[in-house]
C-alpha angles and dihedrals in degrees: 000000000000122000124222114236119219093200139004129216119240090254092053092046090049091053091049092049094044094238133116123270092242090052090051091050090050091051091052090049090053091046091243092118113043114230138157126221113230114178103322095328132095111222130190125204123234088237091063091050092046090054090051100045100027096235141070113281117249124270118257094263090053092053092073089066091057095055 
């Protein structure tokens, strides 16, 4: 059974998008990839990723295959 994620880290989002982590951080800095800062972490919602890739992001267990 797959779990639904409420938020993804920048590293997870980068893996889903097929880009590097530093590129993902740069895109958030330029406001080209919407993220929120919670504590000291940048987090990206599944909705943002879905809009970019056109499909629902993978479940947490499926993320290991992307790394």
